[in-house]
GUMARMAR-753408 format. One record per residue (C-alpha): x, y, z; residue number from 1; residue in one letter. Coordinates in Angstrom, 1 decimal. Layout:
<sezas>
SEZA     xx     yy     zz   k r
SEZA      X      Y      Z NUM A
...
</sezas>
This chain:
<sezas>
SEZA     xx     yy     zz   k r
SEZA    0.0    0.0    0.0   1 M
SEZA    1.4    3.4   -1.0   2 T
SEZA    1.6    6.4    1.3   3 D
SEZA   -1.2    8.1   -0.7   4 N
SEZA   -3.4    5.0   -0.4   5 Q
SEZA   -2.8    4.8    3.3   6 L
SEZA   -3.5    8.5    3.7   7 K
SEZA   -6.8    8.1    1.8   8 M
SEZA   -7.8    5.0    3.9   9 A
SEZA   -7.2    6.9    7.2  10 F
SEZA   -9.0   10.0    5.9  11 S
SEZA  -12.0    7.8    5.0  12 I
SEZA  -11.9    6.1    8.3  13 L
SEZA  -11.6    9.4   10.2  14 N
SEZA  -14.5   11.0    8.4  15 Y
SEZA  -16.7    7.9    8.6  16 S
SEZA  -16.2    7.6   12.4  17 L
SEZA  -16.8   11.4   12.8  18 G
SEZA  -20.1   11.2   10.8  19 V
SEZA  -21.2    8.1   12.8  20 F
SEZA  -20.5    9.8   16.1  21 I
SEZA  -22.4   12.9   14.9  22 A
SEZA  -25.4   10.8   13.9  23 I
SEZA  -25.4    8.9   17.2  24 M
SEZA  -25.1   12.2   19.1  25 S
SEZA  -28.0   13.8   17.3  26 L
SEZA  -30.1   10.6   18.0  27 K
SEZA  -29.2   10.8   21.7  28 L
SEZA  -30.1   14.5   21.8  29 F
SEZA  -33.4   14.2   20.0  30 T
SEZA  -34.6   11.0   21.7  31 K
SEZA  -33.2   11.5   25.3  32 K
SEZA  -32.2   15.2   25.4  33 G
SEZA  -28.6   14.4   26.2  34 L
SEZA  -26.3   17.3   25.4  35 T
SEZA  -22.9   15.7   26.3  36 A
SEZA  -22.7   13.8   23.0  37 P
SEZA  -23.4   17.1   21.2  38 I
SEZA  -20.4   18.7   22.9  39 Y
SEZA  -18.2   15.7   21.9  40 I
SEZA  -19.4   16.1   18.3  41 T
SEZA  -18.5   19.8   18.4  42 A
SEZA  -15.0   18.9   19.7  43 A
SEZA  -14.5   16.5   16.9  44 I
SEZA  -15.7   19.0   14.3  45 V
SEZA  -13.3   21.7   15.7  46 V
SEZA  -10.2   19.5   15.5  47 V
SEZA  -11.3   17.8   12.3  48 G
SEZA  -12.8   19.8    9.4  49 P
SEZA  -12.5   23.2   11.0  50 I
SEZA   -8.8   22.8   11.8  51 E
SEZA   -8.1   21.4    8.4  52 N
SEZA   -9.8   24.4    6.7  53 L
SEZA   -8.0   26.9    8.9  54 L
SEZA   -4.6   25.2    8.3  55 M
SEZA   -5.2   25.7    4.5  56 R
SEZA   -6.1   29.4    4.9  57 I
SEZA   -3.3   30.6    7.3  58 V
SEZA    0.3   31.1    6.5  59 K
SEZA    2.6   28.2    7.4  60 P
SEZA    4.3   30.2   10.2  61 E
SEZA    0.9   30.9   11.8  62 D
SEZA   -0.3   27.2   11.8  63 R
SEZA    1.0   26.8   15.4  64 W
SEZA   -1.7   29.3   16.5  65 L
SEZA   -4.5   27.4   14.7  66 V
SEZA   -3.3   24.2   16.4  67 D
SEZA   -3.3   25.8   19.8  68 Q
SEZA   -6.7   27.5   19.4  69 L
SEZA   -8.4   24.4   18.1  70 T
SEZA   -6.8   22.4   20.9  71 S
SEZA   -8.2   24.8   23.5  72 V
SEZA  -11.7   24.7   21.8  73 A
SEZA  -11.5   20.9   21.7  74 F
SEZA  -10.7   20.7   25.4  75 L
SEZA  -13.4   23.2   26.3  76 I
SEZA  -16.0   21.1   24.5  77 F
SEZA  -14.7   18.0   26.3  78 L
SEZA  -14.9   19.8   29.6  79 L
SEZA  -18.5   20.7   28.9  80 L
SEZA  -19.3   17.1   28.0  81 A
SEZA  -17.7   15.9   31.3  82 V
SEZA  -19.5   18.5   33.3  83 L
SEZA  -22.8   17.6   31.6  84 E
SEZA  -22.3   13.9   32.2  85 S
SEZA  -21.4   14.5   35.8  86 G
SEZA  -24.6   16.6   36.2  87 K
SEZA  -26.8   13.8   34.9  88 S
SEZA  -25.1   11.3   37.2  89 L
SEZA  -25.5   13.5   40.2  90 M
SEZA  -29.3   14.0   39.7  91 Y
SEZA  -30.1   10.5   38.7  92 R
SEZA  -33.1    9.2   40.7  93 P
SEZA  -32.1    6.4   43.2  94 Q
</sezas>
């Protein structure tokens, strides 16, 4: 397998998993009102397609800033997901 074929295979796998997670997140939100999966999907979108788009737009010497900003946004969305998950566990009826 060539490098280009491997790159394409991983790209397809990454996007397929991202789409699957997004679909499952939307299902959980619409059927059960869970918001933590939506935050996780937002985190994935930030470090996936949004970061890729920004990396193409900015100058090479500024890509470190895009990397850092998208990492911070990713971690904020994960923090929101954790806090939301903790909240639902704390208020679960016994």
